[in-house]
N, C-alpha and C positions, 0 to 999 in steps of 0.2 A: 537657534539663531533664525534670522529672517531668511527668505528665499534668496535675497541678494547676497547674503553672507554665505549661504550654502553653495552657491554656484561659483564662488571664487576659485581661482586656480590653486592647486595644492602643490605647486612646484616652486621651491626656493633653492637658491644656490646653484652649484654646478650640476650639469645633467648626470643623472644616474638611471638605473633600470626602471624605477617605479616612481609614481607621484602621489600615491595614496597614503598621506601622513596619518599617524594615529590620532592626532587632534582633530582631524577632519572626517575620517572615514566612517565613524559611527553615526554622527549627525547627518553627514552628506548622504550616506547610504539610506538612512531612515527617511529622509526627506524625499529622495528621488524614488524610492520604492513606493511611497505613499502618494506622491503627487506627479512626478514626471521622471520615470526611469529612462533618461536620455542616454543614447548610446555614446555620447561624448563625455559622459561622466566616468572618471577613472575608477573610483571605488566600485561603482555598479558593474563596470566591465570586469574587474578582477574577481568580484564575488559571484556574479551571476553568469558569467560567460567563460572567462579564462580559467578559473579554478575548476568548474565542472568539465570543461573540454580536456584539460590536461589530466584530470583524474580518470576520465573515461579512456583517454589514450593509454594511460598506464595499464588499466585493466585489459584493454585490447592487446597490448604487447604481451602481457602475461598469458592471455589465452593463446596467442601465437606460440609462445614457448611451450605451452602444454601440448599443442598440436605436434611440435617438433619432437617432444620427449615421451609422449604417452605411448604405452606399449601397444594399445589397440591400433595405432597408426603406423606401426613399424612395417606393415605390409602394404601400405598405401604407395601410390606412384611418387617417386622422388627423383631429383636430379642433383648434380654437383656442378657448380659454376666452373667455367674455364675461360681462358682468353679475355675478351673484352668484358664479359659479364662479371668476372671476378675483379677486374680493375674497377668497374662501376660500383660493385659491392664494397670494395675497399674505400672508395671515395665517399660513399654514403656513410660508412662507419666513421671515417675521419671527420666528416662534417657534423655528424651527430655528437661525437665526442667533443669537438670544438664548441658546439653550442652549449653543451653541458658545462664546460669549463667557463665559458663567458657568463653564463647565468650565475655560477658560483662566485665569480669575480664581482659581478654586479651586486650580489648579496652582501659581500664584504664592504663594498662601496656604500651601500645604503646604511649598514650598521655603523661604519666609520663616520658618515655625515651626520646621522641623526642622534648618535650618542655623544657627540661633542658638546662643548659649552653652549653653542647656539642651536643645538638640535632639538627636535620635538619628541624624541623617542621613536622606537621602531614598533610598528603595529605587528602583533603576532601573526595576523593574516598575511602580511607581506612576507615574513620569513617563511611561512608554510608555502605560500604561492611560489616563491622563487626556488625553494627546495624541491617542490613538486616538479617544476620545470627541469631542474638539474637531474633529478632521479629519472624522469621520463626519457630524456635524451640519452642518459647513461645506459639504462637498461635496454633502450632501443638499439644502441650500438652493440651491446652484448648479444642480443637476440639476432641481429643481422650477421654477426660473426658466426653464430650457430647455424644460420641458414647457409652460410658460405660452405660449410662442411657437408651438409645434407639438407637440401631444400625440399621439404614435404609439400606437395602441391595443395593438399587439403588445408584450409585455414589461412592460406597466403593473403587473403583479403584483409585479415584483422590488423596486421602490421601496417599495411598500406593505409587503411582507414584511420589508424592512430595518428600517423603523420599528417594526413589530410585535415583531420580535426584541429590539430595543433596549428597547422599553417593558416587555416581560415580564421582561427581565434586570434592569431597574431596580427591580422589586419586591423582589428579593433584597437589593439595596443598601439600600433603604428599611427592610427588616427589620433589617439591621445597625444602621442609624441609630437606630431606635426602641429596639433592645436595649441600646444604649450611652448613651442620652440621659439627661442630668441637667438639673436646673433651670438650672444655671450655663451650660449649653451653648446655651440658647435666646438666641442673639445674632444679629447681622446675617448672619453666614455661614450659620447654620441656616435663617434665613428665605429667603436666596438659594437654598439647596439645595432647600427645599420648593417654591419657584417653579420651579426646574429640573425637579424630579420631576413636578410637576403639568403642566408644558408637555409633557414626554415622554409622559405617559399620555394627555393630550388629543390629541396627534398620533397616538398608537396607535389611539385610538377613532375618530378621523376617518378614518384609513387603512382601518380595518375596515368602517365603516358608511356613509361619505359618498362619493358618486360625483358627477362633474360633471353638472349638469342644463342649464346655460346655455352654449351653445357654437355655433360655426359649423363646418360640415363642410367640411374642406379636401380630403379624399379619401375615397372609399368611400360607402356608403349611409347616408342619414340616417334612422335607425330611429324617430326621434320622429314622422315622418310616419305611422307605423303607427297612431297614436292620433288622427290627423286625417282626411285625405281618402283616403289610399292604403290599399287592402286589403292585409292581410298576405299573402294568397295570391298577390299580384302581385310580391312580393319574395322573394329567396332567404333561406334560413334564416340567422339571425345566427350560427350555429355556425361558419360559414366565416371570420368576422372575430373570433371569440372568442380571448382570450389563453389561456395555459396554465392559469392558476388557474381561469378560467371553464369551460374544457373539463373540468378535473379534478372540479369540483363541480357541473357542469351548470347553473351560474347563468345561462347564456345563455338558458335556458328560462323565466326568472323572469316576464317580461312575459306570456307565454302562460299560465302557471299563474295569474297574477293575474287575467287575463281570464276564465279558467275558473272562478275563485272567485266572480267578480262575476256571471257570467251563463253559461247553456249555450253551449258553443262551436258555431259554425257553420263551414261550409267556408271562408268568407272570412276567418275568424279564424286559420286554420292557415297557417303559413309555407310558402312554396313550397320545393321541393327545391333544395339547393345543386347547383352544376354537376357536382361529382364524384359525385353520387348520381343524376343524370338518365340516363335510358336512352340518349340520344344519345351522351353522353360515354363511358358504359360500353361501348357497342357499338363505338365508334371505337377503344377500347383493346383490346377482346377480339378482334375479327375478324382483324386482322393476325397475332396470336399463334396463333389456331386455324388459319388458312390455312397458316402455317409448319409447324405440327405435322401437318397433313394431308398434307404433302409427304414426311413421314418414313415409313420402312418400317412401323413399328408406332405409329400415332398414339394418343396417350393423353389422354383428357379430363381425367383427374386431374392429369397433369403440366402440361397447358396452364393449368388453373385455378390450380395452384400457382405457375406462372410469373408470373401477373398479380396474384394476391391472397395468395401464400404468405407474404410478409414480414409482412403485417398479421395473417394467420391465426395464424402461429406466435408473433407478439407477444402475441396474445390468450391463447395457451397459456401463455406465461411469466407473465402476470397471473393465470391460473388457478392455477398452481403457487404463486405468492406468496400468493394468497388461502387456498389449502389449508394452506400452512405457517403462516400467521398464526392460523388456526383451531385448529391443534394447539399452537402455542406459547402462545397466550393462556391456556388453562387451567393451564399450568405456572406462569405468573406469578401466577395467581389462587390456586393452591395455596400458593405461597411467601408470598403476602400473608396467607392464612388462618393459616399457621404463625407468621407474624410477630405477628399479633394475639394469638395464644395464648401467646406467649413474651415476657414483660415484660423479659427481660435483653438482648434484641437492641437495637442502637442505632436511634434514631428515623429516621435517614436511609434505612435499608433499606426502611421502609414507604413513604416518598415515592418511592423508586427503583422498587420493585415496582409501585406504583400507576401511576407514569408509564409504565413499560414495558407494563403491561396496556392503558393507554389508547392508546399508540402502536400496539400490535399490533392492537387492535380497529379503529382508524382505517385502518391499512394494509390489513387484510382487507376492510373495507367499500369502500374506494376501489378495491382490486384487483378485487373481485367486480363492482362497477358498471361499471368500464371493460372488464372481460372480456366481459360480456354485451353491452355497447354495440358492441364490436368484432366479435364472432362473429355477432351478429344482422345487423349492417350488411354484413359480408362475405357472409353467406348471401343477403340480399336483393339485393345487387349481382350475385352469381353467377346467381341466378334470373332477374333482369331481363335480363342479357346473353344467357343461353341462350334465353330465351323470344323475345327479339328475333331471334336467329339462326334459330331454328326457324320463326318466322312469316315471315321474309324468304325462307327456303328454300322454304317452302310456296307462295309466290307464283309459283314457276317450274314448279310441277306442272301438267301439261296437264289438260284436262277428262277425257280418256281415262284418264290416270293416277289421277285422283281417284276414278274408278269401279271401278278394279281392286281385286281382293281381296274378301274376304268382306263387309267392312263399308265399304270404300273408304278412300281416303287421308285424308279429312277427320277421321274418327274417330281415326286414328293420330296426326294432327297435334294434335288436341285433347288426346289422352292425353299426348303429349310436353310440350305447353305447360302443362297443368294438373298432372297427377300426377307425371310423371318429373322435371320441373324443380323442383317443390315437394319431392320426395323428396331431390334433391341439396341443396336449401337446408337441409332438416332434418338431413341428414348433416353438413353444414358446421357447423351450430349445435351439434350434439351430439357431434362427433368427440372432443373433448378429454375427455369423460366416460369414453371407452373406456380411457384410461390413468390418469385421475384417480381413478376409483372403486376399481380394484384397489390403487392406491397408498394411498389413505385406509384401506382395509380392512386392508392389510398393516401400516401404521403403528399403527392402532388395536389 
């Protein structure tokens, strides 16, 4: 059909869940994919955005269930909801179940309308799409019920991200609804859909901003005690128990930053080091490796350091490369966006597309840079701590006579090793990636 025919509304009769009729979706989808994938097109939204978003949400929910039930996570920090938190969890479960039921009712409505004498038939995609929504919210409610019994902190972000994806995808569906709405369509089914969408967005906001406050600690440290009797300095950093999203955004630091906002921080307000950052742990890991290298014909400090910290160090280098790439790609999309603004003939979807890509590149660059500095600075500090401990331990075996030998004695040499040399190695570890990053940036520029 012609473009004018392809852009016709696909909504006939009383309002129901979807508008993508089987007699329109194939040709409509093909035309818009090839010429103008407008975000106002119903079939494009369902195939390219809503379907992948809800499918990804189902996979994330299943990953969350795996975190809750996997044997390897049975010793991870966990809590049990009480009081207001369990009431909130029950409300989320009820809302998710209600959304699943509404989606199922809408599916029956679509089938009833389109299989009648004046119907156009039901597109298989529509049936799969609505069933996918039904299953997503049903298993979401089931997993939230499992969380109510034992909330394992690890992987908690997966369920939250699933509902956030579904909630943002529903905005496009709502856009289609408003675009096709007529006075005659404001009926029971429309009101049911509004309830459905409102519940979805409410769940999205709750998943973003609301965290449990009333709970019993089943395993791990109770960090609420930090605000009561126990000093923060007596507890390990909450970073060790943080989930992936918290590590990515550094939200595990929130309580410390809030305390710093309210009052000047004292030594007792600062978290203690996690075990993997403590000198004892680092020395236990480092000494056997260095002793093994000392037995070799040509022992190398660089190779020994690389054996212990290499994987983390080069992982930071990959993040540095990602950050550099995002900083170069971002201006390209900005230039395309500026060209789009100056050209009225370009389709509207390109503007949204370029703006979205620019936002994604900026976020990837920011996250990559923050994680890069976190990794290389931590590796540098750990290397310095392990080397200083080794030098100090070695100096304890020097005799009094040995301490007096030389122009300035061994004490000054030990002090130089501990202070200057170990610090220089730390600085080299922090700045090594600039050696290849700077020439690369200059070459690309």
